[in-house]
C-alpha positions as CSV (number, residue, x, y, z in Angstrom):
1,X,-2.7,16.9,10.6
2,X,-4.3,14.5,8.2
3,X,-4.8,11.2,9.1
4,X,-2.5,8.3,8.3
5,X,0.4,11.1,7.2
6,X,3.8,10.5,9.1
7,X,3.4,12.3,12.1
8,X,6.2,11.5,14.6
9,X,9.9,12.2,14.4
10,X,11.2,14.8,12.0
11,X,8.4,16.4,9.9
12,X,10.7,18.7,7.8
13,X,12.3,15.5,6.1
14,X,13.2,15.2,2.7
15,X,11.8,12.3,1.2
16,X,12.3,10.1,-1.7
17,X,10.2,6.9,-2.5
18,X,11.5,4.6,-4.9
19,X,9.3,1.8,-6.5
20,X,10.5,-0.6,-9.1
21,X,8.0,0.0,-11.9
22,X,4.3,0.8,-12.3
23,X,2.7,-1.1,-15.2
24,X,-0.4,-2.2,-13.5
25,X,-2.1,-1.7,-10.2
26,X,-1.4,-4.8,-8.1
27,X,-0.1,-5.1,-4.3
28,X,2.9,-3.4,-4.7
29,X,1.4,-0.4,-6.3
30,X,-1.2,-0.2,-3.6
31,X,1.4,-0.4,-1.0
32,X,2.9,2.8,-2.8
33,X,0.0,4.7,-3.0
34,X,-0.6,4.1,1.0
35,X,3.4,5.2,1.7
36,X,3.1,8.2,-0.7
37,X,-0.1,9.4,1.3
38,X,2.1,9.2,4.3
39,X,4.8,11.3,2.9
40,X,2.9,14.1,0.6
41,X,6.4,15.8,0.3
42,X,7.8,13.1,-1.3
43,X,9.3,12.8,-4.6
44,X,8.7,9.1,-6.4
45,X,11.5,7.4,-8.5
46,X,10.7,4.5,-10.8
47,X,12.5,2.6,-13.6
48,X,9.4,3.0,-15.7
49,X,5.8,3.3,-15.6
50,X,2.3,3.4,-17.9
51,X,1.1,6.7,-16.8
52,X,-2.6,5.5,-18.1
53,X,-2.7,3.3,-15.2
54,X,-1.6,5.3,-12.3
55,X,-4.0,5.4,-9.4
56,X,-5.6,9.0,-9.0
57,X,-3.9,9.7,-5.9
58,X,-0.4,9.6,-7.7
59,X,-1.5,11.6,-10.8
60,X,-0.8,14.9,-9.1
61,X,2.7,13.6,-7.8
62,X,6.2,14.4,-9.0
63,X,7.2,11.0,-10.6
64,X,10.7,10.3,-12.2
65,X,11.3,7.6,-14.5
66,X,14.6,6.6,-15.6
67,X,16.1,6.3,-19.1
68,X,14.2,3.0,-19.8
69,X,11.2,4.8,-20.0
70,X,12.5,5.8,-23.7
71,X,12.6,2.1,-24.6
72,X,9.9,1.2,-27.1
73,X,7.5,-1.3,-25.5
74,X,9.1,-1.2,-22.2
75,X,5.9,-2.0,-20.1
76,X,5.6,-5.0,-22.0
77,X,8.9,-6.5,-22.6
78,X,10.9,-5.1,-19.5
79,X,12.1,-8.5,-18.3
80,X,14.4,-8.5,-21.6
81,X,16.0,-5.4,-20.1
82,X,16.9,-7.1,-16.9
83,X,20.8,-6.1,-17.6
84,X,20.0,-2.6,-17.6
85,X,18.2,-2.1,-14.4
86,X,21.3,-1.7,-12.1
87,X,22.6,1.1,-14.3
88,X,19.4,2.8,-14.7
89,X,18.8,2.8,-10.8
90,X,22.4,4.0,-10.2
91,X,21.4,7.1,-12.3
92,X,18.8,8.9,-10.0
93,X,20.1,11.8,-8.2
94,X,19.2,11.2,-4.3
95,X,22.0,13.3,-2.8
96,X,20.0,15.8,-1.1
97,X,17.2,13.6,0.7
98,X,17.1,12.9,4.2
99,X,15.1,9.5,3.9
100,X,14.6,7.1,1.1
101,X,12.2,4.6,1.0
102,X,12.6,1.9,-1.6
103,X,10.1,-0.8,-2.2
104,X,11.9,-4.2,-3.4
105,X,10.3,-6.6,-5.6
106,X,11.9,-5.7,-8.9
107,X,15.3,-4.1,-8.2
108,X,14.6,-0.6,-6.1
109,X,17.0,-0.9,-3.4
110,X,20.1,-0.5,-5.3
111,X,19.9,3.1,-5.4
112,X,22.9,5.3,-4.6
113,X,22.6,7.4,-1.4
114,X,24.8,9.9,0.7
115,X,26.2,8.6,4.0
116,X,23.9,11.4,5.4
117,X,20.7,9.7,4.1
118,X,18.6,7.1,6.0
119,X,17.8,4.1,3.8
120,X,14.6,2.0,4.6
121,X,14.0,-0.8,2.3
122,X,10.3,-2.3,2.4
123,X,10.7,-5.6,0.5
124,X,8.0,-7.6,-0.8
125,X,10.4,-10.0,-1.8
126,X,14.0,-10.5,-3.2
127,X,13.7,-10.6,-7.0
128,X,12.0,-13.9,-7.6
129,X,13.5,-14.3,-11.0
130,X,16.9,-14.2,-9.8
131,X,16.4,-16.1,-6.6
132,X,13.4,-18.2,-5.4
133,X,12.2,-18.9,-8.9
134,X,15.4,-18.3,-11.0
135,X,15.0,-22.1,-12.6
136,X,11.3,-21.8,-13.6
137,X,12.0,-18.5,-15.5
138,X,15.0,-19.9,-17.0
139,X,13.2,-22.7,-18.1
140,X,10.3,-21.1,-19.8
141,X,12.5,-18.5,-22.2
142,X,10.8,-18.3,-25.6
143,X,14.2,-18.6,-27.4
144,X,15.2,-22.0,-26.4
145,X,18.8,-22.8,-25.3
146,X,20.3,-19.5,-26.5
147,X,17.7,-17.8,-24.3
148,X,18.4,-19.9,-21.4
149,X,22.3,-19.0,-21.7
150,X,21.3,-15.4,-22.1
151,X,19.0,-15.5,-19.2
152,X,21.7,-17.2,-17.0
153,X,24.5,-14.6,-17.6
154,X,22.1,-11.8,-17.2
155,X,20.6,-13.6,-14.0
156,X,24.1,-14.2,-12.6
157,X,25.1,-10.6,-12.9
158,X,22.2,-9.0,-11.5
159,X,22.1,-11.7,-8.8
160,X,25.7,-10.4,-7.4
161,X,24.7,-7.0,-7.9
162,X,21.5,-7.4,-5.9
163,X,23.3,-9.3,-3.1
164,X,26.0,-6.4,-2.8
165,X,23.2,-3.5,-2.9
166,X,22.0,-5.0,0.4
167,X,24.7,-3.3,2.2
168,X,23.1,0.1,1.0
169,X,20.3,-0.5,2.9
170,X,20.3,0.9,6.6
171,X,17.0,-1.0,7.7
172,X,14.8,-3.6,6.1
173,X,11.1,-4.5,6.5
174,X,9.6,-7.4,5.3
175,X,6.1,-7.7,4.1
176,X,5.7,-11.3,5.8
177,X,7.7,-13.9,8.1
178,X,8.0,-15.7,4.8
179,X,9.8,-12.9,2.8
180,X,11.9,-12.1,6.1
181,X,13.1,-15.5,6.2
182,X,14.4,-14.9,2.2
183,X,16.0,-11.9,3.3
184,X,17.9,-13.6,5.7
185,X,18.9,-16.4,3.4
186,X,20.0,-14.1,0.3
187,X,21.2,-11.0,1.9
188,X,22.2,-12.3,5.7
189,X,20.2,-9.2,7.1
190,X,17.3,-9.2,9.6
191,X,14.0,-7.4,8.6
192,X,11.2,-6.3,10.8
193,X,7.7,-7.7,9.6
194,X,5.0,-4.8,8.7
195,X,2.3,-6.7,6.5
196,X,1.3,-4.7,3.5
197,X,-1.9,-2.5,3.4
198,X,-5.2,-4.1,2.3
199,X,-8.3,-2.1,1.8
200,X,-10.6,-4.6,3.9
201,X,-13.3,-1.6,4.0
202,X,-14.0,-2.0,0.3
203,X,-15.0,-5.8,0.9
204,X,-18.4,-7.0,2.5
205,X,-20.0,-10.5,3.4
206,X,-22.5,-11.2,0.4
207,X,-26.2,-12.0,1.1
208,X,-26.1,-15.5,-0.7
209,X,-23.5,-18.0,-2.0
210,X,-23.5,-19.1,-5.4
211,X,-22.3,-22.3,-7.0
212,X,-18.7,-21.8,-8.1
213,X,-15.3,-21.3,-7.4
214,X,-13.4,-18.7,-8.0
215,X,-9.5,-17.7,-9.3
216,X,-8.3,-13.9,-9.3
217,X,-5.1,-13.8,-10.8
218,X,-2.6,-12.8,-13.4
219,X,-2.7,-15.7,-15.8
220,X,1.1,-16.7,-15.9
221,X,3.0,-20.0,-15.1
222,X,4.0,-19.7,-11.7
223,X,0.2,-18.7,-10.5
224,X,-0.5,-22.6,-11.3
225,X,-4.1,-21.9,-12.8
226,X,-3.8,-25.0,-14.7
227,X,-4.2,-26.8,-11.3
228,X,-7.5,-25.1,-10.3
229,X,-8.8,-25.8,-13.9
230,X,-7.6,-29.5,-13.7
231,X,-9.5,-30.0,-10.5
232,X,-12.4,-28.6,-11.3
233,X,-12.5,-30.5,-14.8
234,X,-12.1,-33.8,-12.6
235,X,-14.9,-32.8,-9.9
236,X,-17.1,-31.1,-12.7
237,X,-17.5,-28.3,-10.4
238,X,-17.8,-24.6,-11.7
239,X,-15.0,-22.0,-11.9
240,X,-14.9,-18.7,-12.6
241,X,-11.3,-17.4,-13.9
242,X,-10.7,-13.4,-13.5
243,X,-7.6,-12.4,-14.9
244,X,-5.5,-12.0,-18.0
245,X,-2.1,-13.0,-19.2
246,X,0.3,-15.1,-21.5
247,X,-1.0,-18.2,-20.3
248,X,-4.7,-17.8,-21.4
249,X,-4.7,-19.4,-24.5
250,X,-3.4,-22.6,-22.9
251,X,-5.5,-22.4,-20.1
252,X,-8.6,-21.8,-22.3
253,X,-7.4,-25.1,-24.2
254,X,-7.2,-27.0,-20.8
255,X,-10.9,-26.1,-19.7
256,X,-13.5,-28.0,-19.8
257,X,-17.4,-26.9,-19.9
258,X,-17.8,-25.9,-16.3
259,X,-14.7,-23.3,-16.7
260,X,-15.5,-19.5,-17.3
261,X,-12.8,-16.9,-18.2
262,X,-13.9,-13.4,-17.6
263,X,-10.6,-11.9,-18.4
264,X,-9.5,-8.5,-16.8
265,X,-12.4,-7.2,-14.6
266,X,-12.6,-3.6,-12.6
267,X,-12.6,-3.8,-8.8
268,X,-16.1,-3.8,-8.3
269,X,-16.9,-6.8,-10.5
270,X,-14.1,-8.7,-8.4
271,X,-15.5,-7.8,-5.4
272,X,-19.0,-8.9,-6.3
273,X,-17.9,-12.3,-7.5
274,X,-15.7,-12.7,-4.1
275,X,-18.8,-11.9,-2.0
276,X,-20.8,-14.7,-3.9
277,X,-18.2,-17.7,-4.6
278,X,-18.3,-20.8,-2.7
279,X,-14.3,-20.3,-1.9
280,X,-11.5,-18.6,-3.3
281,X,-9.0,-21.1,-5.0
282,X,-5.0,-20.3,-4.6
283,X,-2.9,-22.9,-6.1
284,X,0.2,-20.9,-6.3
285,X,3.1,-19.9,-4.1
286,X,3.0,-16.3,-3.2
287,X,5.2,-14.0,-1.1
288,X,2.2,-12.4,1.0
289,X,-0.6,-13.0,-1.3
290,X,-3.4,-10.0,-1.3
291,X,-6.3,-12.3,-2.9
292,X,-6.7,-14.4,-0.1
293,X,-6.8,-11.8,2.2
294,X,-9.6,-9.9,0.3
295,X,-11.5,-13.2,-0.1
296,X,-11.6,-13.6,3.6
297,X,-12.7,-10.0,3.9
298,X,-15.6,-11.0,1.9
299,X,-16.2,-13.6,4.1
300,X,-15.3,-16.6,2.0
301,X,-12.7,-19.3,2.6
302,X,-9.7,-20.3,0.9
303,X,-8.5,-23.3,-0.6
304,X,-4.6,-22.7,-0.9
305,X,-1.2,-24.5,-1.3
306,X,0.1,-24.5,2.0
307,X,3.4,-22.8,1.3
308,X,4.3,-19.0,1.3
309,X,2.3,-16.2,2.5
310,X,-1.1,-18.0,3.1
311,X,0.4,-19.9,6.2
312,X,0.4,-16.3,7.8
313,X,-3.2,-15.0,6.5
314,X,-5.4,-18.1,6.5
315,X,-6.1,-20.3,9.5
316,X,-6.2,-23.5,7.6
317,X,-6.5,-27.3,8.0
318,X,-5.4,-30.3,6.1
319,X,-7.7,-32.9,4.3
320,X,-6.6,-35.6,6.5
321,X,-6.9,-33.8,9.8
322,X,-9.7,-33.4,11.9
323,X,-10.3,-29.9,12.4
324,X,-13.0,-27.4,13.5
325,X,-14.3,-25.4,10.3
326,X,-16.0,-22.9,12.6
327,X,-12.4,-21.6,13.7
328,X,-10.9,-21.8,10.6
329,X,-10.8,-19.7,7.3
330,X,-9.7,-22.2,4.6
331,X,-8.3,-25.4,3.7
332,X,-4.5,-26.3,2.8
333,X,-3.1,-28.9,0.4
334,X,0.5,-29.9,0.5
335,X,1.4,-31.2,-2.7
336,X,1.1,-28.8,-5.8
337,X,-0.9,-31.2,-7.7
338,X,-4.3,-31.0,-9.2
339,X,-5.2,-34.3,-7.1
340,X,-3.9,-32.7,-4.2
341,X,-6.3,-29.6,-4.7
342,X,-9.2,-31.8,-5.5
343,X,-9.0,-33.5,-2.2
344,X,-8.9,-30.2,-0.4
345,X,-12.1,-29.2,-2.3
346,X,-13.8,-32.4,-1.3
347,X,-12.8,-31.8,2.3
348,X,-14.0,-28.3,2.2
349,X,-17.4,-29.1,0.9
350,X,-17.8,-31.6,3.5
351,X,-17.6,-28.8,6.1
352,X,-18.7,-25.8,4.2
353,X,-21.7,-25.2,6.2
354,X,-19.6,-25.0,9.3
355,X,-17.5,-22.0,8.1
356,X,-18.4,-18.9,9.8
357,X,-18.4,-15.7,7.4
358,X,-18.2,-13.0,10.2
359,X,-15.4,-15.0,11.9
360,X,-13.5,-15.0,8.4
361,X,-13.6,-11.5,7.9
362,X,-12.4,-10.5,11.6
363,X,-9.5,-12.5,11.1
364,X,-7.9,-10.2,8.4
365,X,-9.2,-6.9,9.9
366,X,-5.5,-6.9,11.2
367,X,-4.2,-6.2,7.6
368,X,-6.5,-3.1,7.1
369,X,-4.7,0.2,5.8
370,X,-4.8,2.1,9.1
371,X,-2.9,-1.0,10.7
372,X,0.0,-0.8,8.3
373,X,0.2,3.0,8.4
374,X,0.6,2.9,12.4
375,X,3.1,0.4,12.2
376,X,5.1,1.8,9.4
377,X,5.0,5.5,10.8
378,X,6.2,4.0,14.2
379,X,9.1,2.0,12.3
380,X,10.1,5.3,10.0
381,X,9.9,7.6,13.2
382,X,11.9,5.2,15.3
383,X,14.6,4.4,12.6
384,X,15.2,7.9,11.4
385,X,15.6,8.9,15.1
386,X,18.1,6.2,15.5
387,X,20.0,7.0,12.1
388,X,20.2,10.4,13.2
389,X,21.7,9.9,16.7
390,X,18.5,10.9,18.5
391,X,17.9,7.5,20.2
392,X,19.4,4.2,20.9
393,X,18.2,1.0,19.0
394,X,14.6,-0.1,20.7
395,X,15.4,-3.1,22.4
396,X,11.9,-4.5,22.2
397,X,9.8,-3.6,18.8
398,X,7.5,-0.6,19.4
399,X,5.6,-1.2,16.2
400,X,1.8,-2.3,16.4
401,X,2.5,-5.2,14.1
402,X,-0.3,-7.2,13.2
403,X,0.8,-10.7,14.3
404,X,-0.9,-13.7,12.9
405,X,-2.9,-16.2,14.8
406,X,-1.2,-19.5,14.6
407,X,-3.3,-21.7,12.0
408,X,-4.7,-24.7,13.4
409,X,-1.7,-26.8,12.4
410,X,1.4,-24.5,11.9
411,X,4.4,-25.6,9.5
412,X,7.4,-23.8,10.0
413,X,9.3,-22.2,7.0
414,X,12.1,-24.4,5.5
415,X,12.3,-23.3,3.4
416,X,20.9,10.5,-18.3
417,X,17.6,11.7,-19.1
418,X,14.9,11.6,-16.6
419,X,11.2,11.6,-17.5
420,X,8.5,13.4,-15.7
421,X,4.8,12.5,-15.5
422,X,1.3,13.9,-14.1
423,X,0.6,17.8,-14.3
424,X,3.2,18.9,-12.0
425,X,4.5,22.7,-11.5
426,X,7.5,24.3,-12.9
427,X,9.0,24.9,-9.8
428,X,12.3,22.9,-9.1
429,X,12.3,20.5,-6.0
430,X,15.0,20.7,-3.7
431,X,17.4,18.5,-5.5
432,X,17.2,21.1,-8.4
433,X,15.1,19.0,-10.7
């Protein structure tokens, strides 16, 4: 059987994969590609998508979008449609599937399934814009106080719906310990941790290091790219920013002569910059954080705000600590400010020659795609067998989870009509669609 496919348990499963949306190819979409490859028989459902940006591996798959696909400009203005997301999800017909796998970041787990259907939710994070970052998104409404009021009402409704729909999930998987803690906080549910797939093999250690720091990020406010620009302005360090987004004009106004903006770049350009940069700057807080893993796969250290997923992917020390850089993969800073980031950059530069690119890369090999597929395959096989009464729940986790080494100084967490895309056959699927 093809390597990476679902190979244990019931191989005749009728499977549906529910992903929130596919606008750009980011971390959640790469997860979707990996899981779709494991279940080649699966039908895929999304709220909406941009067919032009679909990965080649998905272009021949049967994809069903909700009625939101017909809304003009939906892929640009979808956050304004937040109150319609629950209704759209609940229109999907999933009656005849044995297994539903939902990919939760925007809403996806809220689909309706039968009592005879096993529902596994892989949670990238509970919806940030109604939970963890609600006040931030409310404060940046472009419509002033009226916009804040409307957003508050919509978020209150969706938040209650989101919490209630956690009961529709049979088994949760979190993409990090960070997200598992959020699932316990907001949904009062436990979740296994299986780290998301990263294509480690497509990154490599470079022959030389050039004199620039790097940011690779969508240019939106919560990513805090402004801190990287302010720190590099103050220290007069070269910074290359790869990415685009609504914050670009403001960030360009902030930038001094040592800052370069490259906009969106294809993967090969991103990889080349990661191979040759001094270090990746990561001033935001992320659920898992794909970019720091990719930078480390290129043998480059990461200078990161010490909260969120980086605590599980980066072995870091703080500027005030005496640390062994040979056994580190980055530097953390505790306060989300340009001054704190500047101190971390100076601490990195003092120890820069001691960082070991080979060591850095080895520490992230556990996040490679085959590790994810092996862990997720074992998890799904176990839970499907348990759901259908073939086994009792495992007392010890049997999944080959890629556990993180402890950082040099660990810090605990406190903290209707459907639309089909791609050239598919006219034959109906098992749902008669």
